[in-house]
VOVEXDO-153226 format. One record per residue: z, x, y of N, C-alpha, C in turn. Coordinates in steps of 0.2 Angstrom, whole numbers, padded with zeros to 4 digits, always signed. Each point is the difference from the previous one (the first is absolute). Layout:
ZXYZXYZXY ...
end
This chain:
+0524+0543+0562+0001-0005+0005+0004-0006-0002 +0005-0002+0003+0004-0006-0002+0001-0004+0006 -0002-0006-0001+0000-0005+0006+0003-0006-0003 +0004-0004+0005+0003-0006-0002-0005-0006+0000 +0000-0004-0005-0004-0006+0000+0004-0005-0003 -0002-0007+0002+0004-0005-0003+0000+0000-0008 +0005-0003-0003+0000+0000-0007-0006-0004-0003 -0003-0004+0004-0005-0004-0003-0007+0003+0001 +0000+0006+0003-0006+0004+0001-0002+0003-0007 -0006-0001-0001-0002+0002-0007-0004+0007+0000 -0002+0002-0005-0004+0006-0002+0003+0006+0004 -0004+0002+0003+0003+0005+0005+0000-0005+0006 +0001-0006-0001+0001-0005+0005-0003-0007-0002 -0001-0002-0007-0003-0006-0001+0005-0006-0001 -0001-0006+0001+0005-0005-0001+0002-0001-0007 +0006-0002-0001+0003-0002-0006-0001-0007-0002 -0003-0004+0004-0001-0007-0002-0005+0000-0005 +0000-0006-0004-0004+0000-0006-0007-0001+0002 -0004+0004-0003-0008+0000+0001-0003-0006-0002 -0006-0002+0003-0003-0006-0003-0004+0002-0006 +0000-0005-0005-0003+0002-0006-0007+0002+0001 -0002+0006-0003-0007+0003+0001-0005-0005-0003 -0005-0001+0004-0005-0004-0003-0005+0004-0004 -0002-0002-0006-0005+0004-0004-0007-0001+0003 -0003+0002+0001-0007-0001+0002-0005+0004-0004 +0026+0117-0013-0007+0002-0007+0003+0013+0000 +0000+0180-0019+0004+0006+0003-0005+0004+0004 +0002+0001+0006-0005+0003+0005-0002+0007-0003 -0006+0002+0001-0002+0007-0003+0004+0006+0002 +0001+0005-0004+0004+0006+0001-0004+0004+0005 +0003+0003+0005-0004+0003+0005-0002+0007-0003 -0006+0002+0003-0002+0007-0003+0004+0005+0004 +0001+0006-0004+0004+0005+0003-0003+0003+0006 +0004+0001+0006-0003+0002+0006-0001+0008+0000 -0006+0002+0003-0001+0007+0001+0000+0002+0007 +0004+0004+0002+0001+0002+0007-0006+0004+0002 -0004-0003+0005-0006+0004+0002+0002+0005+0005 -0004+0005+0000+0001+0006+0005-0003-0001+0006 +0004+0000+0005-0002+0000+0007-0004-0006+0002 +0002-0006-0003-0004-0006+0001+0003-0003+0006 -0004-0003+0004+0002-0003+0006+0005-0006-0001 +0004-0001+0004+0005-0006+0000-0004-0006+0001 +0000-0005-0005-0004-0006+0000+0003-0004+0006 -0005-0003+0004+0001-0004+0005+0003-0007-0002 +0004-0003+0003+0003-0007-0001-0004-0005+0004 -0002-0005-0004-0003-0005+0004+0006-0004+0003 -0001-0003+0006+0005-0004+0003+0001-0006-0003 +0006-0003-0001+0001-0006-0003-0002-0006+0004 -0004-0004-0003-0002-0006+0003+0005-0004+0003 -0001-0002+0006+0006-0004+0003+0000-0007-0003 +0006-0003-0001+0000-0006-0003+0001-0006+0005 -0004-0005+0000+0001-0005+0004+0006-0004-0002 +0004-0003+0005+0006-0003-0002-0002-0007-0004 +0004-0001-0005-0001-0006-0004+0001-0006+0004 -0004-0005+0000+0001-0006+0003+0001-0006-0005 +0006-0003+0001+0001-0006-0005-0003-0006+0002 -0003-0003-0004-0004-0007+0002+0005-0005+0003 -0002-0003+0005+0004-0005+0003+0001-0006-0005 +0006-0003+0000+0001-0005-0004-0004-0006+0002 -0002-0004-0005-0004-0006+0002+0004-0005+0004 -0003-0002+0006+0003-0004+0004+0000-0007-0003 +0006-0003+0001+0001-0007-0003+0001-0005+0006 -0005-0004+0001+0001-0004+0006+0006-0005-0001 +0004-0002+0005+0005-0004+0000-0002-0007+0001 -0006-0001+0003-0002-0007+0001-0008+0000-0001 -0002-0006-0001-0008-0001-0001-0002-0007+0002 -0006-0001-0001-0003-0006+0003+0002-0007-0003 +0003+0001-0006+0002-0006-0004-0006-0003-0004 -0006+0003+0000-0006-0002-0004+0000+0004-0006 -0003-0002-0006+0000+0003-0006-0007+0000-0003 -0001+0006-0004-0006+0000-0004+0002-0001-0007 -0004-0004-0004+0002-0002-0006-0004+0005-0005 +0003+0002-0005-0003+0004-0005-0004-0004-0004 -0005+0003-0003-0005-0003-0005+0003-0003-0006 -0003-0005-0002+0002-0003-0007-0001+0005-0005 +0004-0001-0005-0001+0004-0006-0003-0004-0006 -0006+0000+0000-0004-0005-0004+0001+0002-0008 +0003+0006-0001+0001+0001-0007+0007-0003-0003 +0004-0002+0005+0006-0003-0003+0000-0008+0000 +0004-0002-0005-0001-0008-0001+0008-0002-0001 +0004+0002+0004+0007-0001-0001+0002-0008+0002 +0006-0002-0002+0002-0007+0001+0002-0001+0007 +0003+0006+0003+0002-0001+0007-0005+0003+0005 -0002-0004+0005-0005+0003+0005+0004+0003+0005 -0002+0006+0003+0004+0003+0005-0006+0003+0005 +0002+0001+0006-0004+0003+0005+0004+0006+0003 -0004+0005+0002+0003+0006+0003-0003+0001+0007 +0004+0000+0005-0003+0000+0007+0004+0006+0004 -0004+0004+0004+0003+0006+0004-0002-0001+0007 +0006+0001+0004-0001-0001+0007-0005+0005+0003 -0005-0003+0004-0004+0005+0004+0003+0005+0004 -0003+0006+0000+0003+0005+0004+0006+0004-0003 +0002-0002-0006+0006+0003-0004-0001+0007-0003 -0007+0001-0001-0002+0006-0003+0000+0000-0008 +0002-0006-0002+0000+0000-0008-0007-0003-0002 -0003+0003-0005-0006-0003-0003+0002-0006-0004 -0003-0006+0002+0001-0006-0004-0001+0001-0008 -0006+0003-0001-0002+0000-0007+0005+0005-0004 +0001+0005+0003+0005+0005-0004+0007-0003-0001 +0002-0004+0005+0007-0003+0000-0001-0005-0006 -0005-0004+0000-0001-0005-0005+0000+0002-0007 -0003+0006-0001+0000+0003-0006+0007+0002-0003 +0004+0003+0005+0006+0002-0002+0005-0006-0001 -0001-0005+0003+0004-0006-0001-0002-0003-0007 -0007+0000-0001-0002-0003-0007+0003+0004-0005 +0000+0007+0000+0003+0004-0005+0008-0002-0001 +0003-0001+0006+0007-0002-0001+0001-0006-0003 -0004-0005+0001+0001-0007-0003-0002+0000-0007 -0004+0005-0002-0002+0000-0007+0004+0005-0004 +0004+0004+0003+0004+0005-0004+0004-0003-0005 +0000+0004-0006+0004-0003-0006+0008-0001+0002 +0003+0004+0005+0006-0001+0002+0001-0005+0006 -0005-0003+0002+0000-0004+0006+0001-0008-0002 -0001-0004+0005+0001-0007-0002-0005-0003-0005 -0006+0003-0001-0004-0002-0005+0003+0000-0007 +0005+0003-0001+0004+0000-0007-0005+0001-0005 -0004+0005+0000-0005+0002-0005-0005-0005-0002 -0002-0004+0006-0005-0005-0001+0002-0007-0001 +0007-0001+0001+0003-0007+0000-0002-0004+0006 -0001+0004+0006-0002-0002+0006-0006+0004+0002 -0005-0003+0003-0006+0003+0002-0002-0002+0007 -0003+0004+0004-0002-0001+0007-0007+0002+0001 -0003-0004+0004-0007+0001+0002-0001+0000+0008 -0003+0005+0002-0001+0001+0007-0006-0004+0003 +0001-0004+0005-0005-0004+0003-0001+0002+0007 -0006-0001+0003-0001+0001+0007+0000-0006+0005 -0001-0006-0004+0000-0006+0004+0002-0005-0005 +0001-0006+0003+0002-0006-0004+0008+0000-0001 +0002-0004-0004+0007-0001-0001+0003+0006-0003 +0006+0002+0002+0004+0006-0002+0007-0002+0001 +0004+0000-0006+0007-0002+0000+0004+0006+0003 -0003+0006+0000+0004+0006+0002-0005+0004+0005 +0003+0002+0006-0004+0004+0004+0004+0006+0002 -0002+0006-0001+0003+0006+0001-0003+0003+0006 +0004+0001+0006-0002+0002+0006+0004+0007+0002 -0004+0005+0002+0003+0006+0002-0001+0000+0008 +0005+0000+0004+0000-0001+0007+0004+0005+0004 -0001+0001+0006+0004+0004+0004+0007-0004+0001 +0005+0004+0002+0007-0002+0001+0000-0006+0004 -0003+0000+0006+0000-0006+0004-0003-0006-0003 -0005+0000-0003-0004-0005-0003+0005-0003-0006 +0003+0005-0004+0004-0002-0006+0006-0004+0003 +0003+0003+0006+0006-0004+0003-0002-0007+0002 -0006+0000+0003-0002-0007+0003-0001-0005-0006 -0003+0002-0005-0002-0005-0006+0007-0001-0004 +0004+0005-0001+0006-0001-0004+0005-0004+0005 -0001+0001+0006+0005-0004+0005-0002-0008+0000 -0006-0002-0002-0002-0007-0001+0005-0003-0005 +0002+0004-0005+0004-0003-0005+0008+0002+0001 +0001+0002+0006+0007+0001+0002+0003+0006-0002 -0004+0005-0001+0002+0007-0002-0001+0005+0005 +0005+0004+0000+0000+0006+0005-0002+0006-0004 -0006+0003+0000-0001+0006-0004+0001+0006+0004 +0002+0000+0006+0002+0006+0004-0005+0005+0001 -0007-0002-0001-0005+0005+0001+0000+0005-0006 +0004-0001-0005+0001+0005-0005-0002-0002-0007 +0001-0006-0002+0000-0002-0007-0005-0006-0001 -0001-0002-0006-0005-0004-0003+0003-0007-0001 -0004-0005-0001+0003-0007-0002-0005-0004-0004 +0002-0005-0003-0004-0005-0003+0001-0007+0003 -0005-0003+0003+0001-0007+0003-0005-0004-0002 +0002-0005-0004-0005-0005-0003-0004+0004-0005 -0007-0001+0000-0004+0004-0004-0002+0007+0002 +0003+0002+0006-0002+0006+0003+0005+0006-0001 -0002+0005-0003+0004+0006+0000-0002+0005+0005 +0005+0001+0005-0002+0004+0006+0003+0007-0002 -0005+0005+0000+0002+0007-0001+0000+0004+0007 +0005+0002+0002+0001+0004+0006-0004+0007-0001 -0005+0001+0005-0004+0006-0001+0004+0006+0000 +0005+0001+0004+0004+0006+0000+0003+0001-0007 +0002-0005-0004+0003+0001-0006-0006+0002-0005 -0005-0003+0000-0006+0001-0004-0002+0007+0001 +0000+0003+0006-0003+0007+0001+0006+0005-0001 +0006-0001+0001+0005+0005+0000+0005-0001-0005 +0001-0006-0004+0005-0001-0005+0007-0001+0003 +0005+0002-0003+0007-0001+0002+0004+0006-0002 +0004+0002+0005+0005+0006-0002+0005-0001-0005 +0001-0007-0002+0004-0001-0005-0003+0000-0007 -0007+0000+0000-0003+0000-0007-0002+0007-0002 +0003+0002-0006-0001+0007-0002-0006+0000-0005 -0006+0000+0003-0006+0000-0004-0006+0001+0005 -0006+0000-0003-0007+0001+0003-0001-0007+0004 -0004+0001+0005-0002-0006+0004-0003-0005-0004 -0005+0001-0004-0003-0005-0004+0005-0004-0004 +0006+0003-0002+0005-0004-0004+0003-0004+0005 +0002+0002+0006+0003-0004+0005-0005-0006+0002 -0006+0001+0000-0005-0005+0001+0001-0006-0005 +0000+0003-0006+0001-0005-0006+0006-0004+0001 +0006+0003+0002+0006-0003+0001-0001-0006+0006 -0003+0002+0005-0002-0006+0005-0003-0006-0003 -0005+0002-0004-0004-0006-0003+0004-0004-0005 +0003+0004-0004+0004-0003-0006+0006-0004+0003 +0003+0002+0005+0006-0003+0003-0003-0007+0003 -0005+0001+0005-0002-0006+0003-0003-0005-0004 -0004+0002-0005-0003-0004-0005+0005-0004-0004 +0005+0004-0001+0006-0003-0004+0003-0006+0003 +0001+0001+0007+0002-0006+0004-0005-0006-0001 -0006+0002+0001-0006-0005-0001+0001-0004-0006 +0002+0004-0006+0001-0003-0006+0006-0004-0001 +0004+0001+0005+0007-0004+0000+0006+0004-0002 -0001+0007+0000+0006+0004-0001+0004+0001+0006 +0007+0000+0000+0004+0002+0005+0002+0007+0000 +0004+0002+0005+0003+0007+0000+0005+0001-0005 -0001+0007-0003+0005+0002-0005+0003+0007+0003 +0005+0002-0003+0003+0006+0002+0001+0005-0006 +0003+0006+0001+0000+0005-0005+0004-0002-0006 -0002+0000-0006+0003-0002-0006+0005+0006-0002 +0000+0006+0002+0005+0005-0002-0003+0007+0002 +0005+0004+0001-0002+0007+0003-0005+0003-0005 -0005+0003+0002-0005+0004-0004-0005-0004-0003 +0000-0007+0001-0005-0004-0003-0005-0002+0005 -0006-0002-0002-0006-0001+0004+0002-0006+0005 -0001+0001+0006+0001-0005+0005-0005-0006-0001 +0002-0006+0000-0005-0005-0001-0005+0000+0005 -0006-0002-0002-0005-0001+0005+0001-0005+0006 +0005-0005-0002+0002-0005+0004+0006+0002+0004 +0002+0006+0000+0005+0003+0004-0003+0002+0007 +0004-0001+0005-0002+0003+0007+0001+0007+0000 -0004+0004-0003+0002+0007-0001-0001+0004+0007 -0003-0003+0005+0000+0004+0006+0006+0000+0003 +0005-0004-0002+0007+0000+0003+0005+0004-0004 -0002+0004-0005+0004+0004-0004+0000-0002-0007 +0001+0005-0004-0001-0001-0008+0007-0002-0003 +0005+0001+0003+0007-0002-0003+0001+0003-0007 -0002+0006+0000+0001+0004-0007-0006-0001-0005 -0004-0004+0001-0006-0001-0004-0005+0006+0001 -0005+0000-0004-0006+0004+0001-0006-0004+0002 -0003+0003+0005-0006-0003+0003-0005-0002-0005 -0003-0006+0000-0004-0003-0005-0005-0005+0004 -0006+0000-0002-0005-0004+0003-0002-0006-0004 +0002-0001-0006-0003-0004-0005+0005-0005-0003 -0002-0007-0001+0004-0005-0003+0002+0001-0007 -0004+0004-0004+0001+0000-0007-0001+0008-0002 +0003+0001-0006+0000+0007-0002-0006+0001-0005 -0001+0006-0003-0006+0001-0004+0000-0005-0007 +0006-0002-0001+0001-0005-0006-0001-0007+0002 -0001-0002+0006+0000-0007+0002+0006-0003+0002 +0006+0004+0000+0006-0003+0002+0001+0000+0007 +0002-0006+0002+0001-0001+0008+0006+0004+0002 -0002+0004+0006+0005+0004+0003+0004-0004+0006 +0004-0004-0002+0003-0004+0005+0007+0003+0002 +0004-0004+0004+0007+0001+0002+0003-0006+0002 +0006+0000+0002+0004-0006+0002-0004-0003+0006 +0000-0007+0000-0003-0003+0006+0004+0001+0006 -0003+0000+0006+0003+0001+0006+0000-0007+0003 +0006-0003+0002+0001-0007+0003-0004+0000+0006 
end
């Protein structure tokens, strides 16, 4: 899916404006020879059981809009990172807040993520100050909140506005046709891209054919010869960047 968005739209729709400074707070047997019986009756054949038609499970319904209220995931009392963040999921979205929060925690702590192997650490809180708030919301709610920052996310993409990272429910649940990889990798790209904006990174583009696409590239709009990639760093800690996009 390729949609047009203003050049300043970030992430899969986040703003490119400089972010506020974050506040500190994983072999068949051989058959026996047959003996022909004399005058043995012809064995009767059992009728084949009738097969019931296979029924494909219906796809999960993704609501396009919701009440605009959120459930906050529990705090992670085992973490003691320097950056406090909160995970909120819109009510009625069908996403479990605790499961989503665990996935996001894993992305933030991954060796190839913005944690840079422990140089940055994050701790999840459920109340009190949080310099970063990750929200998973329906398309309508995402559009409304991103629109408060002057962005048009078209009901399709994500954004970062101030301390809020808005994750479009459709993208979280279905990924992107431009991303060649499993859904969990695309979820990592969403978080890494928008948190990258929060950390002050702008958009980047493909550094060369066949090379990993930067996490700060708007990969949903095409890879321009690069290979889909969800992470800002490689296994050796080298930043996977590309030319800045004006």
